[in-house]
C-alpha positions in Angstrom: 127.6 55.8 -33.5 126.2 52.7 -31.8 122.6 53.8 -32.7 123.7 54.2 -36.4 125.2 50.6 -36.5 122.1 49.2 -34.8 119.7 50.8 -37.3 121.8 49.8 -40.3 121.4 46.2 -39.4 117.8 46.6 -40.5 119.1 47.2 -44.0 117.4 45.2 -46.8 119.0 44.0 -50.0 116.3 45.9 -51.9 117.6 49.1 -50.4 121.0 48.5 -51.9 119.5 47.4 -55.3 117.5 50.6 -55.5 120.5 52.7 -54.5 122.8 51.0 -57.2 120.1 51.2 -59.9 119.3 54.9 -59.3 123.0 55.8 -59.3 123.6 53.8 -62.5 120.5 55.0 -64.4 120.4 58.6 -63.1 116.6 58.7 -62.6 114.1 56.9 -60.4 112.0 56.0 -63.5 114.8 54.3 -65.4 115.9 52.6 -62.2 112.4 51.2 -61.7 112.3 49.9 -65.3 115.7 48.1 -64.9 114.6 46.5 -61.6 111.1 45.6 -62.7 109.7 47.8 -59.9 107.2 50.7 -60.0 108.7 54.1 -59.6 106.9 54.6 -56.3 108.5 51.4 -55.0 112.0 52.6 -55.8 111.2 56.0 -54.2 110.0 54.1 -51.0 113.2 52.0 -50.9 115.4 55.1 -51.2 113.4 56.9 -48.6 113.6 54.0 -46.2 117.4 53.8 -46.8 117.8 57.5 -46.0 116.0 57.0 -42.7 118.4 54.1 -41.9 121.5 56.1 -42.6 120.1 59.3 -41.2 120.8 61.4 -44.3 120.1 62.0 -47.9 121.8 59.8 -50.4 120.7 61.6 -53.6 120.3 65.3 -54.5 117.2 65.7 -56.5 117.4 68.8 -58.8 113.9 68.1 -60.2 112.8 68.3 -63.8 114.6 66.2 -66.5 118.0 66.5 -64.8 119.4 63.3 -63.3 119.7 62.8 -59.6 123.2 63.0 -58.1 124.7 61.1 -55.2 125.4 63.1 -52.1 128.8 62.5 -50.4 127.1 60.1 -48.0 125.4 58.3 -50.9 128.7 58.0 -52.8 130.4 56.5 -49.7 127.4 54.2 -49.2 127.4 53.1 -52.8 130.9 51.7 -52.6 129.9 49.4 -49.7 126.6 48.6 -51.4 128.3 47.4 -54.6 130.7 45.3 -52.5 127.9 43.7 -50.6 125.8 43.0 -53.7 128.9 41.4 -55.3 129.3 39.2 -52.3 125.6 38.2 -52.4 125.9 37.4 -56.1 129.0 35.3 -55.4 127.2 33.5 -52.5 124.2 32.9 -54.8 126.5 31.3 -57.4 128.3 29.2 -54.8 125.0 28.0 -53.3 123.7 27.0 -56.7 126.9 25.0 -57.3 126.4 23.4 -53.9 122.7 22.6 -54.6 123.6 20.8 -57.8 126.4 18.9 -56.1 129.1 20.5 -58.2 131.0 21.4 -55.1 131.0 20.2 -51.5 132.8 18.1 -49.0 132.0 14.5 -48.1 133.5 12.3 -45.3 132.7 8.6 -45.6 133.1 5.9 -43.0 134.1 2.6 -44.4 135.6 -0.8 -43.6 138.3 -2.9 -45.4 136.2 -4.8 -47.9 134.0 -1.9 -48.8 137.1 0.3 -49.2 138.6 -2.3 -51.6 135.6 -3.2 -53.7 132.9 -0.5 -53.5 134.6 2.8 -52.6 137.0 3.0 -55.6 134.2 2.7 -58.1 131.9 5.1 -56.2 134.6 7.7 -55.9 135.5 7.4 -59.6 131.8 7.8 -60.6 131.2 10.7 -58.3 134.4 12.5 -59.4 133.5 12.0 -63.0 130.2 13.9 -62.5 131.5 16.3 -59.8 135.3 16.7 -60.1 135.6 19.5 -57.5 134.0 17.6 -54.7 136.4 17.0 -51.7 136.2 13.4 -50.5 137.6 12.1 -47.2 137.6 8.6 -45.9 137.7 7.2 -42.3 138.2 3.4 -42.1 137.6 1.0 -39.2 136.7 -2.7 -39.1 134.7 -2.1 -35.8 131.1 -1.1 -36.3 131.0 0.8 -33.0 133.8 3.0 -34.0 132.1 4.0 -37.2 128.8 4.4 -35.4 130.3 6.7 -32.8 132.0 8.8 -35.5 128.7 9.2 -37.4 126.8 10.1 -34.2 129.4 12.8 -33.4 128.9 14.3 -36.8 132.5 13.5 -37.9 131.1 11.5 -40.9 128.4 12.3 -43.4 127.8 8.7 -44.4 129.1 5.3 -43.4 129.1 1.9 -44.9 127.5 -0.6 -42.5 127.1 -4.3 -41.9 123.4 -4.7 -40.9 121.1 -2.0 -39.5 122.4 0.3 -36.8 118.9 1.0 -35.3 116.5 3.8 -34.8 119.1 6.6 -34.6 120.2 6.0 -38.2 118.7 5.8 -41.7 120.1 2.8 -43.6 119.8 2.0 -47.3 120.6 -1.6 -48.2 123.2 -2.0 -51.0 123.7 -5.7 -51.4 123.7 -9.1 -49.7 127.3 -10.4 -49.3 127.4 -14.2 -49.0 129.9 -16.1 -46.8 132.1 -18.5 -48.9 134.7 -21.1 -48.2 138.1 -20.0 -49.5 140.5 -22.8 -50.4 143.1 -23.8 -52.9 142.0 -25.1 -56.3 141.1 -28.8 -56.1 141.2 -28.9 -52.3 137.4 -29.6 -52.2 135.1 -31.1 -54.9 133.3 -28.5 -56.9 130.1 -27.1 -55.2 129.2 -26.5 -51.6 131.5 -27.5 -48.8 129.7 -29.0 -45.7 130.4 -27.1 -42.5 131.3 -30.5 -40.9 134.1 -30.9 -43.4 135.8 -27.7 -42.1 136.3 -29.4 -38.8 139.1 -31.4 -40.4 140.9 -28.3 -41.8 143.1 -25.7 -40.2 141.2 -22.4 -40.2 142.5 -19.0 -41.0 140.4 -16.1 -39.6 140.4 -12.6 -38.4 140.6 -11.0 -35.0 137.2 -10.4 -33.4 136.0 -7.4 -35.5 132.4 -6.9 -36.4 132.5 -9.2 -39.4 134.4 -12.0 -37.7 131.8 -12.1 -34.9 129.1 -12.7 -37.5 131.3 -15.3 -39.1 132.0 -17.3 -36.0 128.5 -17.1 -34.7 127.2 -18.5 -38.0 129.7 -21.4 -37.9 128.8 -22.2 -34.3 125.1 -22.2 -35.1 125.8 -24.8 -37.7 127.7 -27.0 -35.3 131.3 -26.0 -35.8 133.4 -24.5 -33.0 136.1 -22.9 -35.1 139.7 -23.3 -34.1 142.1 -20.9 -35.8 145.7 -21.5 -36.6 146.3 -17.9 -37.8 144.4 -14.6 -37.4 144.9 -11.3 -39.2 142.5 -8.5 -39.9 144.0 -8.0 -43.4 141.9 -9.7 -46.0 144.9 -10.0 -48.4 146.9 -11.8 -45.7 144.1 -14.2 -45.0 143.9 -15.2 -48.7 147.7 -15.3 -49.0 147.8 -17.8 -46.2 145.2 -19.9 -47.9 147.2 -19.9 -51.1 150.3 -21.0 -49.1 148.5 -24.1 -47.9 148.3 -23.0 -44.2 144.6 -23.6 -44.1 141.2 -22.6 -45.4 139.0 -19.5 -44.6 135.4 -18.6 -44.4 135.0 -15.0 -45.6 132.3 -12.7 -47.1 132.6 -12.7 -50.9 133.6 -9.0 -50.9 136.7 -9.8 -48.9 138.0 -12.0 -51.7 139.3 -11.4 -55.2 136.9 -13.8 -57.1 139.0 -14.0 -60.2 142.2 -15.1 -58.5 143.1 -18.4 -60.2 145.1 -19.5 -57.1 141.9 -19.6 -55.0 138.7 -21.7 -55.2 135.5 -20.3 -53.7 132.7 -22.6 -52.5 129.3 -22.0 -51.1 129.0 -23.2 -47.5 126.5 -25.9 -46.6 124.2 -25.2 -44.9 124.4 -21.6 -46.0 125.1 -18.9 -43.4 123.0 -15.7 -43.5 124.4 -13.2 -45.9 126.3 -10.2 -44.6 124.0 -7.2 -45.3 126.0 -4.2 -46.6 124.4 -0.8 -46.4 125.0 2.9 -46.3 124.0 4.8 -43.3 123.5 8.4 -42.0 122.0 10.0 -38.9 118.2 9.8 -38.8 116.5 13.1 -39.4 119.7 14.8 -40.7 119.5 16.6 -44.1 122.1 15.3 -46.5 124.1 17.7 -48.7 123.3 17.2 -52.4 126.6 15.6 -53.1 125.9 13.1 -50.3 122.5 12.4 -51.8 124.2 11.7 -55.1 126.7 9.4 -53.4 123.8 7.4 -51.9 122.2 7.1 -55.3 125.4 5.9 -56.9 126.0 3.4 -54.1 122.6 1.9 -54.7 123.3 1.5 -58.4 126.7 -0.1 -57.7 125.3 -2.4 -55.0 122.8 -3.7 -57.4 125.5 -4.4 -60.0 127.8 -6.1 -57.5 125.0 -8.1 -56.0 123.9 -9.3 -59.4 127.3 -10.7 -60.2 128.1 -12.2 -56.8 126.4 -15.6 -57.3 127.9 -16.3 -60.7 131.3 -15.5 -59.3 131.1 -18.6 -57.2 130.8 -20.8 -60.2 
């Protein structure tokens, strides 16, 4: 019995196709025509199959009479049709996967990307591929997202900057830092960094973005002193609206059309926050992930193009 199982593992799909075709057509010749094989090729496949199962699968009466399945062949045919059906189903499923019609995608993201980029990207992807399953993992700490991507828990992750040689990063847009204040609090146009020394500052706790923020201010001569910190972008802008102080934030962290806020360039300008999309270097992406990267590039170009006019 063990020898039988071991030899059957050498089974080829062509053996099963030949078996099913001969059983359906009744002759080796008609089976060869339906498969696009020569008759000798079909005969060879059946002979090879009979060696594997250690018995005849067809009785061959000779002459014009059709061949008939033996009891062994009849039993084998049931399993063969089941296997061929499973192979056809797998083939159809793989084709849907290759086209991105189905699949699963887990994306790492941070607060501002979640609020401004991710909704539009998910909507566009679902419009094209409604059956794709999308999961999101959010953290405002780069190292957390990087570790999750390294462990294979994420397919893709939004990034600030470039994570280095272990990752492939495609740049999406440059996100400028702006001064967020109440309307009329500063004259129109850029706000000098030195002017912020006279204002209470509202900031975030030391996440990845805030570290960039504070480093940029210090390089321009301002040692920021915060009267309130929160990692929630909405709370930061709410505190600005209330008159508690002003904030320096990346533009993606702010609703630019909020009439209760005034956005100003900072003078001298701080380096833009580089927003990208990242995956492990050398790792093949699923088709749906490749499509997400394409859509993210398109959206990044759109958002980047309207960032400067949004400052007025």
